[in-house]
Steps between C-alpha positions, in 0.01 A plus 500: 500500500639841399530752779404865463871594532581314175278725284643837385374803685277752319777761509745261327242415235436871440873570466538218248204629299644852504837375376339310214297807403809721511692257280211489253479880481879529453487247219215684328683834525818346358307348213335836427837677479646226281201509267557865402833454312385165364178655369692788341744257336208293369339812352824611333554159341143446382368854450217422742305788660621756247869457586738530200741215438877542542681400182849349498577595137392774256242438233627375164180547300351841419163535328345790310197511728507744790344537843465829687667478843389751762726572798336567836676627814379513862651575841354345815432720805807536722757549223580864415590437136378628167487212253402529133566344159725683254237421235148392582448288185716313249391319185702178522555241230423149622826320576707821498742552790391835642653734757279738696576737786337625816626783722492508880576806716546511878294797623612468863802631692638155581609189307213266421497145370213360294399177332257463209227247438362459151235339285363495147145558383309336350600191695482269199792694347727459804647158401621657174649817648864407566742714700874476436616765748305718739555746783234306686733202543678676787446778753577858397671757723455873439681775687313821598387679183661239274336391174575169332426358157359148540516273193288198415587271208226275364343332198159357415518133410372435143313200639239748623348489151432126536336515843123466498457753782771755417523504120262797477687722750598832344579702814710397802553695822822450697437629851743559789447603860793607719487426873726631775751253641658705778669833566873470445651786703573385859496738796842643586649357821476733797227718346136503595243476223393828344162616635209536261488880556841543336688607817866392476564175684703517820790262560412206721663504845796264521614397849855393567441137414423601141136384507217739425288584799 
C-alpha cells in the first residue's frame, strides 16, 4: 500500500508544470525567431509574397518587348531620412540587365543606420524579377546631412512571357521601405546626456576611484 508521503506534494507538481510551460514557451519563441530569416530566404528563392528573386548570374537573353518598372520609396517612422528614386519610371526591355538608383539623405544631426525591405507588385511578376546587386542586401550608414546614391541591378526573366499568370503584366512596381536599425553615435565618456531643452550638458562628477557618481 502506497503511503501519502510517496506521492508528490501539490507544490512540487505545480513547479514541474511551470517548468514544462516555461520550456514550451521558450521553444516557441526560438522557433518564431528562426522562422523570420528562413521565411525571408524562402521568399527570395521562390519569389513568394511579392519578394524578388536574387540572381547569381546576369541575363543572357534580351527581347524586344518592354515592361514599365515603377520605383517606389518609403521611410518607416523613427528614421529621419529622405529616400527617393532617381527616376520614378523606366521602360525596361525584358531580359535586359538594368541599373537604377535611389537616393537617401540623413536629415538628422547624428549618424543613423537603416535597412530596407522590398517587394514587387503585382505578386505574380515577383518570381521573374531578378536582382543581381542591391543596396537592400546590407545595412546602410549615413552621417549627419549625408546623401548617398543607392544602386539596384536587376533584369526581368524572359520566362515571364510563358507564365499563365504573369504573361500579361505590362507594369511592375519595385517598392522599398527603410527602417531604423539603431543610432550609431555613442555618448562620450564622462559627459551627461544633453537635455531636450538644448542646455549644454554638464560633465559627470568623477570621484577619485574613477567611477561616475
